[in-house]
C-alpha positions in Angstrom: -9.9 -30.6 18.1 -12.0 -33.8 18.1 -13.0 -35.1 14.7 -16.8 -35.4 16.1 -16.9 -31.7 16.5 -15.1 -30.9 13.2 -18.3 -30.4 11.2 -20.4 -28.5 13.8 -22.3 -25.8 12.3 -20.6 -26.2 8.9 -22.2 -24.1 6.0 -21.0 -23.6 2.5 -19.5 -20.3 1.8 -18.2 -20.6 -1.7 -15.7 -22.3 -3.9 -12.3 -21.8 -5.4 -10.9 -23.0 -8.8 -7.3 -24.6 -8.6 -5.2 -25.6 -11.4 -7.1 -28.9 -12.0 -10.2 -28.9 -9.8 -12.7 -27.1 -7.7 -12.3 -26.6 -4.0 -15.4 -26.4 -1.9 -15.2 -24.2 1.2 -17.4 -24.5 4.3 -17.2 -22.5 7.6 -17.8 -24.4 10.8 -17.5 -23.5 14.3 -13.8 -24.4 14.5 -12.6 -22.9 11.3 -13.0 -23.3 7.6 -13.2 -26.9 5.9 -11.8 -27.1 2.5 -13.2 -30.2 0.5 -11.5 -31.4 -2.7 -12.7 -34.1 -4.8 -10.6 -37.2 -5.2 -13.0 -39.6 -7.0 -16.5 -40.2 -7.3 -18.2 -39.6 -3.9 -14.7 -39.3 -2.3 -13.3 -36.0 -0.9 -10.3 -35.1 1.3 -11.3 -32.4 3.8 -8.5 -29.9 5.2 -9.2 -27.8 8.3 -8.0 -24.0 7.9 -8.1 -21.9 11.0 -10.7 -19.1 11.4 -8.0 -16.4 11.5 -6.1 -17.3 8.4 -8.0 -15.4 5.7 -8.1 -12.4 8.0 -4.3 -12.5 8.5 -3.9 -12.7 4.6 -6.1 -9.9 4.0 -4.6 -7.6 6.6 -1.0 -8.5 6.1 -1.2 -8.7 2.1 -4.0 -6.4 1.1 -3.5 -5.1 -2.6 -0.5 -7.5 -3.0 0.1 -10.5 -5.4 0.9 -13.5 -3.3 2.0 -17.3 -3.9 2.2 -19.9 -1.4 5.8 -19.3 -0.8 5.1 -15.7 0.0 2.9 -16.9 3.0 6.1 -18.9 4.0 8.6 -16.2 3.9 6.6 -13.1 4.8 3.6 -14.4 6.8 5.4 -15.0 9.9 2.7 -17.2 11.3 4.2 -20.8 11.5 0.9 -21.8 13.4 -1.2 -20.8 10.2 1.2 -21.1 7.2 3.5 -23.8 8.4 3.0 -26.7 5.8 2.5 -26.0 2.0 -0.9 -27.2 1.8 -1.8 -25.3 4.9 -0.8 -22.1 2.9 -2.5 -23.2 -0.2 -5.8 -24.0 1.3 -5.8 -20.9 3.3 -5.5 -19.0 0.0 -8.3 -21.1 -1.5 -10.5 -20.1 1.6 -9.5 -16.4 0.9 -10.9 -16.9 -2.7 -13.9 -18.6 -1.8 -14.6 -15.6 0.7 -14.2 -13.1 -2.1 -11.3 -11.5 -0.4 -8.8 -12.7 -3.2 -8.6 -13.9 -6.6 -6.6 -16.5 -8.3 -5.0 -15.1 -11.2 -4.5 -16.7 -14.5 -0.8 -15.4 -14.7 1.8 -17.3 -12.8 5.2 -16.6 -11.1 7.3 -19.3 -12.6 5.3 -22.4 -12.0 3.8 -20.9 -8.8 0.0 -19.8 -8.6 -0.4 -16.2 -8.1 -3.3 -14.8 -6.1 -4.3 -11.0 -5.8 -5.5 -10.2 -2.5 -8.3 -7.4 -2.4 
């Protein structure tokens, strides 16, 4: 996808609290954009495919998941191939209200409860 089309139709849909910062989620024509602050007036933006939160909600409904759960049980390398792809997909799911980040951890891993 061309970067010039990346932000077409983008609108704010919610935010998710990470361990140390807030992630802002926008829905565009081509998927979800997760903006993470890096410094004053500087953000990194990651694209999450449109279907990622739907797949998480369908496959893990009612379960507690970690980033590694998506890797081992997600069975979708196109959606959940890299660590930050999986983490940002979970942040999008939280921002949409389809999951929540739990205060409890599984070892050192953040734990999410899918609704």
